[in-house]
Backbone of each chain as ProteinMPNN parsed JSONL, in Angstrom:
{"seq_chain_A": "MGEHTIHSILDMFLLLMEYSFPNSEYSHDVNEFPQLFGQTTFNQYCLAIHVLDNNNMFTIREVEEMINKPNEEYVE", "coords_chain_A": {"N_chain_A": [[-32.286, 29.787, -10.787], [-31.559, 30.231, -7.326], [-28.511, 31.249, -5.549], [-28.631, 30.13, -2.811], [-30.333, 28.011, -3.101], [-28.851, 26.37, -4.804], [-26.611, 25.844, -3.043], [-28.016, 24.373, -1.188], [-28.928, 22.008, -2.437], [-26.435, 21.042, -3.14], [-25.392, 20.38, -0.5], [-27.285, 18.51, 0.219], [-26.722, 16.534, -1.644], [-24.038, 16.046, -1.079], [-24.597, 14.793, 1.569], [-26.171, 12.721, 0.864], [-24.158, 11.204, -0.702], [-22.362, 10.546, 1.342], [-23.885, 8.827, 2.864], [-24.365, 6.833, 1.104], [-21.96, 5.805, 0.367], [-20.275, 4.768, 2.732], [-17.635, 3.949, 3.303], [-15.785, 4.902, 1.595], [-13.747, 7.088, -0.476], [-15.548, 9.377, -0.489], [-16.438, 9.734, 1.847], [-14.496, 11.178, 3.104], [-12.828, 12.589, 5.568], [-11.548, 15.618, 6.435], [-10.358, 16.295, 8.877], [-9.787, 14.046, 10.084], [-7.806, 12.626, 8.655], [-4.246, 13.138, 7.681], [-3.354, 9.94, 9.364], [-0.642, 9.355, 11.204], [1.741, 6.672, 11.532], [3.747, 4.79, 13.739], [7.049, 5.818, 13.852], [6.894, 8.124, 12.235], [7.004, 11.416, 11.266], [5.33, 14.595, 10.99], [6.426, 16.237, 9.005], [8.147, 14.543, 7.648], [5.904, 13.146, 6.49], [4.853, 15.345, 4.824], [6.815, 15.524, 3.112], [6.882, 13.093, 1.777], [4.495, 13.155, 0.554], [4.863, 15.301, -1.173], [6.996, 14.183, -2.842], [5.276, 12.039, -3.919], [3.461, 13.634, -5.162], [4.908, 14.457, -7.265], [5.129, 12.285, -8.913], [6.982, 10.303, -8.028], [9.505, 11.23, -8.951], [11.749, 12.025, -8.028], [15.343, 11.734, -7.324], [17.471, 9.555, -5.13], [19.513, 11.117, -4.057], [18.425, 13.815, -4.42], [16.259, 13.676, -2.855], [17.573, 13.247, -0.216], [18.802, 15.687, -0.087], [16.522, 17.126, 0.17], [15.594, 16.294, 2.639], [17.767, 17.055, 4.356], [17.766, 19.97, 3.825], [15.076, 21.246, 4.536], [12.359, 22.41, 2.479], [10.264, 25.242, 2.152], [8.381, 24.8, 0.311], [7.107, 22.207, 0.57], [7.049, 21.762, 3.285], [4.76, 22.485, 5.871]], "CA_chain_A": [[-32.122, 29.091, -9.527], [-30.731, 31.071, -6.437], [-27.342, 30.632, -4.807], [-29.042, 29.449, -1.688], [-30.971, 26.732, -3.49], [-27.748, 25.42, -5.196], [-25.983, 25.315, -1.95], [-28.951, 23.394, -0.38], [-28.795, 20.771, -3.264], [-25.166, 20.449, -2.845], [-25.373, 19.788, 0.772], [-28.1, 17.128, 0.234], [-25.883, 15.676, -2.469], [-22.934, 15.448, -0.15], [-25.131, 13.942, 2.613], [-26.355, 11.327, 0.088], [-22.868, 10.483, -0.922], [-21.839, 9.947, 2.537], [-24.809, 7.77, 3.305], [-24.198, 5.74, 0.107], [-20.446, 5.203, 0.334], [-19.59, 5.004, 4.116], [-16.3, 3.593, 3.499], [-15.004, 5.295, 0.27], [-13.19, 8.517, -0.42], [-16.563, 10.203, -0.544], [-16.674, 10.185, 3.225], [-13.354, 11.6, 3.549], [-12.86, 13.663, 6.718], [-10.329, 16.387, 6.43], [-9.756, 16.547, 10.253], [-9.383, 12.728, 10.613], [-6.487, 12.316, 8.001], [-3.723, 11.914, 7.767], [-3.016, 9.488, 10.567], [0.724, 8.765, 11.046], [1.941, 5.57, 12.36], [5.07, 4.54, 14.009], [7.905, 6.865, 14.215], [6.53, 9.042, 11.176], [6.634, 12.743, 11.639], [4.514, 15.369, 10.033], [7.444, 16.785, 8.158], [8.247, 13.344, 6.764], [4.771, 13.031, 5.668], [4.695, 16.273, 3.918], [7.996, 15.256, 1.981], [6.354, 11.984, 0.971], [3.358, 13.817, -0.346], [5.603, 16.06, -2.223], [7.512, 13.206, -3.838], [4.102, 11.392, -4.777], [2.748, 14.494, -6.178], [5.876, 14.757, -8.554], [5.154, 10.948, -9.652], [8.034, 9.533, -7.609], [10.576, 11.451, -10.005], [13.123, 12.542, -7.356], [16.258, 10.593, -7.104], [17.94, 9.532, -3.798], [20.284, 12.407, -3.699], [17.407, 14.999, -4.448], [15.437, 13.484, -1.547], [18.548, 13.433, 0.646], [18.988, 17.081, 0.046], [15.391, 17.893, 0.715], [15.563, 15.954, 4.056], [18.77, 17.93, 5.107], [17.3, 21.127, 3.789], [13.649, 21.32, 4.27], [11.919, 23.573, 1.711], [8.71, 25.848, 2.405], [7.312, 24.323, -0.742], [6.34, 21.033, 1.035], [6.958, 21.642, 4.724], [3.796, 23.317, 6.295]], "C_chain_A": [[-31.071, 29.893, -8.709], [-29.653, 30.41, -5.961], [-27.69, 29.792, -3.621], [-29.458, 28.169, -1.882], [-29.775, 25.798, -3.934], [-26.752, 24.869, -4.018], [-26.78, 24.298, -1.127], [-28.797, 22.059, -1.041], [-27.483, 20.246, -3.148], [-25.011, 19.804, -1.676], [-26.014, 18.442, 0.947], [-27.352, 16.17, -0.583], [-24.759, 14.936, -1.576], [-23.331, 14.411, 0.888], [-25.393, 12.527, 2.085], [-25.203, 10.412, -0.136], [-22.333, 9.807, 0.291], [-22.611, 8.695, 2.963], [-24.474, 6.6, 2.408], [-22.908, 5.055, 0.211], [-19.705, 5.456, 1.701], [-18.234, 4.8, 4.227], [-15.441, 4.045, 2.34], [-14.381, 6.752, 0.541], [-14.35, 9.512, -0.15], [-16.757, 10.64, 0.908], [-15.334, 10.672, 3.947], [-13.408, 12.812, 4.501], [-11.515, 14.42, 6.862], [-9.494, 16.424, 7.885], [-9.329, 15.037, 10.803], [-8.122, 12.196, 9.92], [-5.525, 13.443, 7.783], [-3.421, 11.383, 9.16], [-1.708, 8.949, 10.386], [1.039, 7.663, 11.83], [3.623, 5.41, 12.609], [6.052, 5.754, 14.366], [7.732, 8.102, 13.097], [6.278, 10.353, 11.71], [5.745, 13.587, 10.544], [5.263, 15.863, 8.903], [7.804, 15.609, 7.072], [7.151, 13.024, 5.642], [4.439, 13.966, 4.647], [5.701, 15.931, 2.699], [7.423, 14.058, 1.176], [5.243, 12.318, 0.121], [3.966, 14.441, -1.376], [6.15, 15.168, -3.382], [6.349, 12.425, -4.547], [3.511, 12.265, -5.732], [3.637, 14.927, -7.56], [6.063, 13.285, -9.169], [6.393, 10.235, -9.326], [9.311, 9.858, -8.593], [11.717, 11.955, -9.324], [14.11, 11.363, -7.035], [16.669, 10.519, -5.601], [18.617, 10.571, -3.22], [19.308, 13.54, -3.602], [16.778, 14.85, -3.13], [16.208, 13.746, -0.378], [18.621, 14.923, 1.09], [17.859, 17.692, 0.671], [15.17, 17.477, 2.142], [16.558, 16.961, 4.875], [18.261, 19.346, 4.938], [15.91, 21.304, 3.561], [13.299, 22.582, 3.614], [10.574, 24.04, 2.05], [7.811, 25.179, 1.517], [6.467, 23.127, -0.283], [6.028, 20.914, 2.501], [6.007, 22.774, 5.235], [4.174, 23.879, 7.602]], "O_chain_A": [[-29.971, 30.205, -9.164], [-29.647, 29.181, -5.887], [-27.047, 28.758, -3.437], [-29.14, 27.25, -1.126], [-29.688, 24.641, -3.521], [-26.224, 23.757, -4.021], [-26.197, 23.455, -0.445], [-28.564, 21.059, -0.363], [-27.349, 19.026, -3.055], [-24.515, 18.677, -1.694], [-25.55, 17.491, 1.576], [-27.341, 14.992, -0.224], [-24.595, 13.73, -1.392], [-22.674, 13.396, 1.117], [-25.019, 11.472, 2.597], [-25.18, 9.209, 0.125], [-21.909, 8.651, 0.265], [-22.045, 7.676, 3.358], [-24.311, 5.48, 2.893], [-22.816, 3.829, 0.143], [-18.725, 6.195, 1.802], [-17.598, 5.36, 5.119], [-14.354, 3.489, 2.185], [-14.52, 7.401, 1.579], [-14.033, 10.532, 0.463], [-17.184, 11.763, 1.176], [-15.146, 10.567, 5.159], [-13.97, 13.868, 4.209], [-10.518, 13.888, 7.349], [-8.274, 16.552, 7.986], [-8.636, 14.89, 11.81], [-7.412, 11.387, 10.518], [-5.938, 14.6, 7.704], [-3.241, 12.177, 10.083], [-1.538, 8.118, 9.494], [0.552, 7.689, 12.961], [4.512, 5.809, 11.857], [5.697, 6.591, 15.195], [8.527, 9.038, 13.186], [5.403, 10.488, 12.566], [5.549, 13.19, 9.396], [4.692, 15.901, 7.813], [7.739, 15.773, 5.853], [7.302, 12.76, 4.449], [3.818, 13.591, 3.652], [5.389, 16.063, 1.515], [7.509, 14.076, -0.052], [5.089, 11.77, -0.97], [3.621, 14.147, -2.52], [5.87, 15.322, -4.571], [6.482, 12.18, -5.746], [3.113, 11.917, -6.844], [3.232, 15.513, -8.563], [7.051, 13.064, -9.87], [6.92, 9.566, -10.214], [10.046, 8.953, -8.987], [12.679, 12.325, -9.997], [13.762, 10.271, -6.585], [16.23, 11.386, -4.845], [18.411, 10.942, -2.064], [19.419, 14.25, -2.603], [16.752, 15.794, -2.34], [15.684, 14.416, 0.511], [18.536, 15.333, 2.248], [17.971, 18.577, 1.52], [14.572, 18.269, 2.871], [16.189, 17.566, 5.881], [18.31, 20.014, 5.97], [15.526, 21.514, 2.41], [13.753, 23.665, 3.985], [9.718, 23.176, 2.239], [6.637, 24.97, 1.82], [5.299, 23.002, -0.653], [5.107, 20.246, 2.971], [6.366, 23.94, 5.073], [3.425, 24.672, 8.174]]}, "seq_chain_B": "MLNQMYDTRCDENCARVATDAWIVWNFHKDTQPKFDNDVLGLGVMFPVFRNVYRISLIKKNTQQFMKCDCLHYERNGIPCQHILVITNKIEDNMVKIQHWKVYGTHFGDNSEISAKLMEARSIQQNNESNGVPITPAMFTKIMSPIFG", "coords_chain_B": {"N_chain_B": [[12.183, -15.076, 1.683], [9.662, -14.12, 2.228], [9.908, -13.816, 5.012], [11.914, -11.994, 5.146], [10.586, -9.826, 3.901], [8.857, -9.309, 5.958], [10.365, -8.653, 8.109], [11.545, -6.39, 7.136], [9.589, -4.448, 7.269], [9.531, -2.928, 9.447], [11.101, -0.795, 8.978], [9.723, 0.839, 7.179], [7.975, 3.856, 6.768], [4.819, 4.888, 7.489], [1.532, 6.232, 6.532], [-1.847, 6.874, 6.986], [-4.01, 8.073, 4.584], [-6.739, 8.306, 3.798], [-9.928, 6.759, 4.266], [-9.768, 4.423, 3.029], [-7.184, 4.286, 2.036], [-3.53, 4.28, 2.046], [-0.248, 5.607, 2.465], [3.208, 4.522, 1.911], [6.463, 4.64, 2.63], [10.154, 4.671, 2.536], [12.773, 6.702, 2.962], [15.373, 6.054, 3.695], [16.525, 3.814, 2.955], [19.297, 1.953, 1.524], [19.754, 2.0, -1.836], [21.451, 2.437, -3.775], [22.922, 1.167, -6.577], [25.856, -1.009, -6.893], [28.736, -1.064, -8.909], [30.904, -3.103, -10.851], [34.421, -2.664, -11.552], [34.328, 0.035, -11.456], [36.035, 2.326, -12.405], [36.174, 5.042, -13.112], [34.286, 6.004, -11.255], [31.678, 6.371, -11.842], [29.433, 5.201, -10.986], [28.012, 6.398, -8.834], [26.803, 8.474, -10.026], [24.649, 7.159, -11.16], [21.184, 7.217, -11.589], [18.747, 6.665, -9.362], [15.578, 6.241, -8.144], [13.41, 7.564, -5.572], [10.806, 6.023, -4.028], [7.336, 6.609, -3.116], [4.929, 4.591, -1.997], [1.41, 3.707, -3.004], [-1.158, 2.346, -1.162], [-4.184, 0.625, -1.488], [-7.577, -0.322, -0.467], [-9.475, -2.662, -1.733], [-12.825, -3.534, -2.475], [-14.556, -6.518, -3.385], [-17.523, -8.057, -4.028], [-17.841, -9.812, -1.327], [-15.528, -10.092, -0.431], [-12.439, -8.644, 0.607], [-9.508, -6.661, -0.412], [-6.155, -5.991, -0.594], [-4.278, -3.587, -2.266], [-1.107, -2.698, -3.669], [0.972, -0.192, -4.959], [3.577, -1.123, -5.878], [3.219, -3.682, -6.823], [4.37, -6.079, -6.031], [3.135, -8.339, -5.056], [1.639, -9.288, -7.195], [3.678, -9.985, -8.839], [5.142, -11.923, -7.446], [3.558, -13.297, -5.757], [3.417, -13.131, -3.097], [2.791, -11.017, -0.205], [3.886, -7.681, -0.227], [6.346, -5.636, 1.9], [5.19, -3.232, 2.236], [2.461, -3.619, 2.239], [2.563, -5.334, 4.59], [3.261, -3.608, 6.526], [0.865, -2.422, 7.397], [-0.867, -4.452, 7.71], [0.39, -6.064, 9.695], [0.804, -8.555, 10.107], [1.13, -11.856, 8.89], [-1.15, -13.85, 6.857], [-2.476, -17.015, 6.135], [-4.065, -16.941, 3.615], [-3.003, -14.649, 2.476], [-0.974, -15.391, 0.99], [-0.078, -16.654, -2.329], [-1.729, -19.421, -3.725], [-0.169, -21.295, -5.024], [2.352, -21.306, -3.632], [1.915, -22.76, -1.479], [2.73, -25.547, 0.383], [1.17, -27.881, 0.358], [0.24, -27.697, -2.251], [2.032, -28.423, -4.126], [2.351, -31.058, -3.569], [-0.235, -32.285, -3.621], [-1.812, -31.311, -5.824], [-3.666, -32.034, -8.56], [-3.714, -34.822, -8.305], [-6.166, -37.403, -7.529], [-7.499, -36.706, -5.348], [-9.681, -35.285, -2.642], [-8.604, -32.99, -1.637], [-7.235, -32.045, -3.831], [-9.273, -31.13, -5.505], [-10.297, -29.206, -4.059], [-8.052, -27.4, -4.034], [-7.905, -26.617, -6.712], [-10.32, -25.396, -7.159], [-9.807, -23.259, -5.341], [-7.689, -21.991, -6.716], [-8.868, -21.279, -8.979], [-10.575, -19.358, -8.036], [-8.779, -17.54, -7.149], [-7.628, -16.78, -9.675], [-9.518, -15.51, -10.757], [-9.688, -13.103, -9.264], [-7.231, -11.923, -9.81], [-6.138, -9.228, -10.37], [-6.719, -7.693, -8.163], [-5.373, -7.575, -5.983], [-3.888, -8.365, -2.671], [-5.58, -10.767, -0.741], [-7.625, -10.26, 1.974], [-8.71, -11.308, 5.245], [-12.022, -11.134, 6.945], [-11.426, -10.418, 9.69], [-8.98, -9.377, 9.681], [-9.459, -7.118, 8.05], [-11.299, -5.758, 9.78], [-9.309, -5.122, 11.84], [-7.535, -3.535, 10.487], [-9.054, -1.227, 9.843], [-9.597, -0.105, 12.249], [-8.853, 2.671, 14.033], [-6.307, 2.672, 15.533], [-4.125, 0.682, 14.742], [-1.464, 0.22, 14.996]], "CA_chain_B": [[11.844, -13.829, 1.089], [8.494, -13.405, 3.056], [10.538, -13.321, 6.156], [12.598, -10.504, 4.783], [9.52, -8.779, 3.783], [8.196, -9.1, 7.282], [11.413, -7.923, 8.849], [11.974, -4.933, 6.66], [8.424, -3.704, 7.355], [9.534, -1.993, 10.459], [11.963, 0.422, 8.466], [9.076, 1.694, 6.453], [7.101, 4.845, 7.215], [3.374, 4.712, 6.945], [0.412, 7.159, 6.881], [-3.133, 6.722, 6.325], [-4.526, 9.234, 4.083], [-8.107, 8.199, 3.599], [-10.599, 5.556, 5.045], [-9.325, 3.221, 2.497], [-5.883, 4.378, 1.395], [-2.458, 4.504, 2.903], [1.08, 5.726, 1.775], [4.225, 4.023, 2.606], [7.826, 4.999, 2.022], [11.382, 4.615, 3.181], [13.763, 7.428, 2.312], [16.642, 5.912, 4.083], [17.015, 2.563, 2.437], [20.395, 2.14, 0.578], [19.388, 1.221, -2.857], [22.336, 2.731, -4.893], [23.726, -0.112, -7.11], [27.422, -1.131, -6.917], [29.153, -1.609, -10.391], [32.16, -3.684, -11.034], [35.404, -2.145, -12.363], [33.927, 1.38, -11.874], [37.23, 3.176, -12.192], [35.924, 6.403, -13.09], [33.43, 6.53, -10.111], [30.373, 6.849, -12.456], [28.287, 4.513, -10.371], [27.416, 7.466, -7.95], [25.953, 9.236, -10.828], [23.51, 6.426, -11.572], [20.004, 7.756, -10.945], [17.837, 5.896, -8.552], [14.458, 7.138, -7.742], [12.74, 7.293, -4.23], [9.309, 5.816, -4.306], [6.394, 6.419, -2.14], [3.817, 3.598, -2.478], [0.098, 3.98, -2.431], [-1.942, 1.19, -0.935], [-5.709, 0.873, -1.378], [-8.429, -1.249, -0.106], [-10.553, -2.914, -2.817], [-13.881, -4.461, -2.131], [-15.247, -7.019, -4.504], [-18.386, -8.767, -3.5], [-17.769, -9.949, 0.14], [-13.853, -10.235, -0.247], [-11.638, -7.455, 0.656], [-8.135, -6.868, -1.051], [-5.196, -4.598, -0.366], [-3.457, -3.37, -3.494], [0.03, -1.747, -3.388], [1.491, 0.171, -6.344], [4.804, -1.807, -6.25], [2.931, -4.85, -7.544], [5.144, -7.333, -5.637], [2.186, -9.616, -4.938], [1.204, -9.678, -8.581], [4.804, -10.647, -9.528], [5.682, -12.998, -6.757], [2.589, -14.225, -5.06], [3.619, -13.038, -1.574], [2.702, -9.599, 0.171], [5.153, -6.917, 0.077], [6.511, -5.067, 3.124], [4.297, -2.077, 2.419], [1.245, -4.152, 2.89], [2.8, -5.894, 5.934], [3.272, -2.568, 7.649], [-0.341, -1.953, 7.506], [-1.538, -5.529, 8.399], [1.365, -6.27, 10.895], [0.567, -9.945, 10.371], [0.853, -12.56, 7.753], [-2.108, -14.751, 7.011], [-2.346, -18.142, 5.007], [-4.795, -16.72, 2.355], [-2.248, -13.585, 1.715], [0.086, -16.103, 0.154], [-0.762, -17.342, -3.457], [-1.894, -20.892, -3.513], [1.061, -21.984, -5.813], [3.374, -21.41, -2.816], [1.579, -23.606, -0.4], [3.378, -26.929, 0.386], [0.072, -28.762, -0.154], [-0.03, -27.435, -3.67], [3.041, -29.354, -4.798], [2.076, -32.429, -3.113], [-1.514, -32.743, -4.027], [-2.447, -30.699, -6.834], [-3.629, -32.918, -10.004], [-4.375, -36.085, -7.911], [-7.669, -37.603, -7.48], [-8.18, -36.582, -3.914], [-10.703, -34.191, -2.423], [-7.794, -31.833, -1.366], [-6.836, -31.411, -5.087], [-10.441, -30.463, -5.935], [-10.31, -27.791, -3.226], [-6.933, -26.606, -4.557], [-8.345, -26.277, -7.957], [-11.318, -24.394, -6.851], [-9.094, -22.102, -4.687], [-6.892, -21.498, -7.725], [-9.982, -20.642, -9.859], [-11.113, -18.093, -7.508], [-7.49, -16.69, -7.3], [-7.333, -16.251, -10.988], [-10.694, -14.345, -11.078], [-9.355, -11.944, -8.345], [-5.841, -11.706, -9.96], [-5.796, -7.859, -10.457], [-7.401, -6.989, -7.04], [-4.258, -7.517, -4.8], [-3.854, -9.433, -1.624], [-6.981, -10.986, -0.145], [-7.551, -10.226, 3.419], [-9.946, -11.896, 6.028], [-12.83, -9.891, 7.562], [-10.863, -10.307, 10.713], [-7.95, -8.505, 9.246], [-10.111, -5.937, 7.628], [-11.822, -5.071, 10.991], [-8.348, -4.632, 12.587], [-6.792, -2.467, 9.963], [-9.989, -0.173, 9.784], [-9.723, 0.587, 13.449], [-7.783, 3.839, 13.979], [-5.149, 2.364, 16.16], [-3.716, -0.679, 14.515], [-0.029, 0.026, 15.106]], "C_chain_B": [[10.682, -13.184, 1.967], [9.087, -12.928, 4.388], [11.165, -12.03, 6.06], [11.677, -9.394, 4.705], [8.945, -8.367, 5.13], [9.14, -8.324, 8.156], [11.612, -6.527, 8.637], [10.694, -3.982, 6.75], [8.604, -2.632, 8.367], [10.336, -0.752, 10.14], [11.132, 1.294, 7.606], [8.284, 2.755, 7.334], [5.706, 4.671, 6.757], [2.618, 5.958, 7.44], [-0.909, 6.929, 6.233], [-3.723, 8.072, 5.865], [-6.091, 9.464, 3.679], [-8.675, 6.917, 4.246], [-9.89, 4.308, 4.35], [-8.051, 3.306, 1.632], [-4.751, 4.747, 2.214], [-1.17, 4.853, 1.977], [2.152, 5.307, 2.734], [5.481, 4.247, 2.023], [9.032, 4.829, 3.082], [12.513, 5.354, 2.561], [15.246, 7.226, 2.85], [17.295, 4.592, 3.735], [18.043, 2.874, 1.327], [20.196, 1.314, -0.682], [20.242, 1.616, -4.146], [23.009, 1.587, -5.204], [25.304, 0.011, -6.996], [27.85, -1.771, -8.186], [30.625, -2.13, -10.194], [33.153, -3.009, -11.81], [34.997, -0.665, -12.569], [35.038, 2.398, -11.499], [36.967, 4.701, -12.129], [34.854, 6.946, -12.074], [32.078, 6.884, -10.766], [29.19, 6.212, -11.884], [27.262, 5.503, -9.602], [26.376, 8.385, -8.731], [24.615, 8.562, -11.388], [22.256, 6.833, -10.967], [19.137, 6.699, -10.509], [16.831, 6.61, -7.96], [13.896, 6.629, -6.28], [11.269, 7.078, -4.49], [8.502, 5.943, -3.188], [5.165, 5.596, -2.689], [2.35, 3.792, -2.051], [-0.668, 2.633, -2.26], [-3.433, 1.277, -0.827], [-6.427, -0.286, -0.949], [-9.558, -1.403, -1.219], [-11.516, -3.838, -2.15], [-14.549, -5.219, -3.179], [-16.13, -8.288, -4.01], [-18.229, -8.784, -2.006], [-16.248, -10.104, 0.48], [-13.29, -8.819, -0.278], [-10.098, -7.665, 0.222], [-7.478, -5.728, -0.69], [-4.375, -4.586, -1.655], [-2.393, -2.572, -3.398], [0.619, -1.536, -4.927], [2.799, -0.634, -6.715], [4.529, -3.143, -6.875], [3.721, -6.026, -7.328], [4.282, -8.466, -5.472], [1.803, -10.137, -6.256], [2.413, -10.39, -9.284], [5.339, -11.929, -8.768], [4.899, -13.87, -5.921], [2.661, -14.061, -3.403], [3.573, -11.439, -1.178], [3.921, -8.923, 0.285], [5.373, -6.211, 1.524], [5.567, -3.868, 3.377], [2.847, -2.525, 2.941], [1.267, -4.646, 4.347], [2.901, -4.706, 7.037], [2.037, -2.189, 8.204], [-1.096, -3.33, 8.36], [-0.852, -6.037, 9.669], [1.191, -7.86, 11.052], [0.595, -10.693, 8.965], [-0.119, -13.77, 7.878], [-2.106, -15.821, 5.94], [-2.754, -17.569, 3.635], [-3.99, -15.387, 1.735], [-1.054, -14.251, 0.852], [-0.545, -16.848, -0.996], [-0.568, -18.868, -3.24], [-0.711, -21.836, -4.058], [2.328, -22.088, -4.686], [3.189, -22.257, -1.659], [2.277, -25.017, -0.556], [2.466, -28.133, -0.151], [-0.102, -28.674, -1.653], [0.786, -28.345, -4.451], [2.714, -30.791, -4.69], [0.81, -33.154, -3.501], [-2.184, -32.268, -5.255], [-2.444, -31.756, -8.032], [-3.929, -34.405, -9.446], [-5.746, -36.296, -7.737], [-8.404, -37.571, -6.038], [-9.038, -35.341, -3.723], [-9.901, -32.884, -2.266], [-7.464, -31.159, -2.754], [-8.097, -30.726, -5.667], [-10.537, -29.105, -5.416], [-9.255, -26.919, -3.73], [-7.254, -25.916, -5.818], [-9.365, -25.158, -7.881], [-10.688, -23.011, -6.292], [-8.138, -21.272, -5.873], [-7.677, -20.67, -8.705], [-10.22, -19.195, -9.38], [-9.928, -17.032, -7.355], [-7.358, -16.036, -8.572], [-8.419, -15.183, -11.336], [-10.396, -13.005, -10.268], [-7.933, -11.559, -8.64], [-5.447, -10.21, -9.932], [-6.084, -7.041, -9.155], [-6.387, -6.794, -5.925], [-4.201, -8.701, -3.902], [-5.124, -9.536, -0.935], [-6.621, -10.879, 1.305], [-8.935, -10.865, 4.078], [-10.713, -10.707, 6.659], [-12.179, -9.521, 8.837], [-9.781, -9.139, 10.771], [-8.512, -7.218, 8.896], [-10.778, -5.045, 8.841], [-10.627, -4.261, 11.707], [-7.609, -3.426, 11.884], [-7.81, -1.164, 9.629], [-10.035, 0.52, 11.145], [-8.465, 1.608, 13.515], [-6.28, 3.453, 14.724], [-4.739, 0.984, 15.945], [-2.275, -0.786, 14.818], [0.364, 0.198, 16.576]], "O_chain_B": [[10.696, -12.016, 2.356], [8.823, -11.814, 4.84], [10.936, -11.103, 6.836], [11.829, -8.296, 5.24], [8.603, -7.208, 5.364], [8.721, -7.415, 8.874], [11.792, -5.659, 9.492], [10.774, -2.827, 6.329], [7.993, -1.567, 8.276], [10.298, 0.228, 10.883], [11.588, 2.379, 7.245], [7.994, 2.502, 8.503], [5.505, 4.298, 5.601], [2.912, 6.599, 8.449], [-1.008, 6.807, 5.012], [-3.895, 9.022, 6.629], [-6.57, 10.541, 3.325], [-7.905, 6.085, 4.725], [-9.498, 3.338, 4.998], [-7.855, 2.555, 0.677], [-4.967, 5.55, 3.12], [-1.101, 4.395, 0.837], [2.17, 5.551, 3.94], [5.572, 4.024, 0.816], [8.846, 4.855, 4.299], [13.204, 4.79, 1.713], [16.166, 7.993, 2.568], [18.417, 4.286, 4.137], [17.882, 3.714, 0.441], [20.416, 0.102, -0.673], [19.932, 1.281, -5.289], [23.643, 0.972, -4.347], [25.872, 1.103, -7.016], [27.412, -2.869, -8.529], [31.41, -1.574, -9.426], [32.738, -2.698, -12.926], [35.237, -0.11, -13.641], [34.993, 3.145, -10.521], [37.44, 5.454, -11.278], [34.562, 8.141, -12.035], [31.376, 7.712, -10.186], [28.058, 6.576, -12.202], [26.035, 5.457, -9.694], [25.378, 8.908, -8.237], [23.705, 9.186, -11.933], [22.232, 6.802, -9.736], [18.803, 5.837, -11.322], [17.119, 7.585, -7.266], [13.952, 5.45, -5.931], [10.601, 7.901, -5.115], [8.914, 5.38, -2.174], [4.53, 5.931, -3.689], [2.076, 4.016, -0.871], [-0.771, 1.878, -3.227], [-3.884, 2.072, -0.003], [-5.824, -1.351, -1.081], [-10.355, -0.523, -1.542], [-11.164, -4.752, -1.405], [-15.188, -4.525, -3.97], [-15.61, -9.346, -3.656], [-18.495, -7.738, -1.414], [-15.866, -10.229, 1.644], [-13.651, -7.969, -1.093], [-9.519, -8.72, 0.479], [-8.025, -4.643, -0.491], [-3.831, -5.625, -2.028], [-2.711, -1.469, -2.952], [0.712, -2.386, -5.813], [3.039, -0.773, -7.915], [5.451, -3.746, -7.423], [3.824, -6.903, -8.185], [4.725, -9.578, -5.759], [1.652, -11.347, -6.423], [2.236, -11.237, -10.16], [5.892, -12.848, -9.372], [5.312, -14.922, -5.432], [2.04, -14.775, -2.616], [4.281, -10.655, -1.81], [4.912, -9.435, 0.805], [4.417, -6.294, 2.295], [5.208, -3.542, 4.508], [2.213, -1.955, 3.829], [0.353, -4.486, 5.156], [2.651, -4.881, 8.229], [1.985, -1.684, 9.325], [-1.736, -3.22, 9.406], [-1.535, -6.403, 10.625], [1.455, -8.368, 12.142], [0.103, -10.142, 7.981], [-0.002, -14.589, 8.789], [-1.716, -15.484, 4.822], [-2.015, -17.65, 2.654], [-4.277, -15.043, 0.588], [-0.316, -13.584, 0.126], [-1.469, -17.625, -0.755], [0.41, -19.43, -2.746], [-0.412, -22.925, -3.569], [3.221, -22.912, -4.883], [4.125, -22.499, -0.897], [2.33, -25.534, -1.672], [2.838, -29.071, -0.857], [-0.602, -29.633, -2.241], [0.292, -28.997, -5.37], [2.806, -31.585, -5.625], [0.753, -34.37, -3.679], [-3.151, -32.907, -5.67], [-1.398, -32.267, -8.432], [-4.424, -35.182, -10.263], [-6.505, -35.329, -7.802], [-9.435, -38.134, -5.668], [-9.085, -34.463, -4.584], [-10.364, -31.815, -2.665], [-7.414, -29.934, -2.866], [-7.904, -29.709, -6.333], [-10.782, -28.092, -6.071], [-9.507, -25.722, -3.866], [-6.919, -24.745, -5.998], [-9.219, -24.107, -8.504], [-11.002, -21.897, -6.71], [-7.954, -20.056, -5.829], [-7.283, -19.604, -9.178], [-10.116, -18.16, -10.039], [-10.136, -15.821, -7.434], [-7.013, -14.856, -8.633], [-8.229, -14.199, -12.051], [-10.863, -11.932, -10.65], [-7.363, -10.879, -7.786], [-4.35, -9.968, -9.43], [-5.737, -5.863, -9.067], [-6.55, -5.946, -5.047], [-4.425, -9.848, -4.289], [-5.724, -8.528, -0.562], [-5.57, -11.297, 1.791], [-10.018, -10.894, 3.495], [-10.237, -9.59, 6.864], [-12.303, -8.345, 9.181], [-9.701, -8.241, 11.61], [-8.048, -6.215, 9.439], [-10.767, -3.814, 8.83], [-10.751, -3.101, 12.097], [-7.146, -2.484, 12.528], [-7.306, -0.141, 9.166], [-10.483, 1.665, 11.204], [-7.33, 1.352, 13.114], [-5.243, 4.016, 14.373], [-4.942, 0.137, 16.814], [-1.827, -1.929, 14.905], [1.54, 0.079, 16.919]]}, "name": "protein", "num_of_chains": 2, "seq": "MGEHTIHSILDMFLLLMEYSFPNSEYSHDVNEFPQLFGQTTFNQYCLAIHVLDNNNMFTIREVEEMINKPNEEYVEMLNQMYDTRCDENCARVATDAWIVWNFHKDTQPKFDNDVLGLGVMFPVFRNVYRISLIKKNTQQFMKCDCLHYERNGIPCQHILVITNKIEDNMVKIQHWKVYGTHFGDNSEISAKLMEARSIQQNNESNGVPITPAMFTKIMSPIFG"}
């Protein structure tokens, strides 16, 4: 099976998933999210994602340090 | 307690990360415990972790639910501030039926209202692990991109 055929099948599969699950993670649009609400800034969002990625294992002090000294690891 | 949850929701940060998922956090809340007779000042060394909570939208048959990682609703029967940030409103059905005033006065008597309460409690038990039930109107509201 050629590479072109595989890509075509993959595209069809993605279209099918989008049609079948209009409100689920399968229809995730990278341009649409994240949507930040209230006073939330993008840096705060990046830090929150960083904390979540580490299974909420940072202490109050560690997070405070990260807020005061932003690290390239999580701030884009 | 519910009033406190509603009031503190304003301190939370919120971001929608997918169509049916949000994250809520508050990195400025003072949660460090105070210890009595802490002469050596070891209390400051006590580790307290910052949490980012995930809220997801669950659909079961025609009913929609919002479930938060903190499991406050599962423990206490009232929605947490993380869910209230998103809904921005408290509706009757978001509070477990056991907290309703009518439950204490009419549950178990031979009235029609008692039968309704028993039926509602049964439905609630069937959906116990799904989270806070929300109305179709609330669902439409939170799905729109500008709810806040």
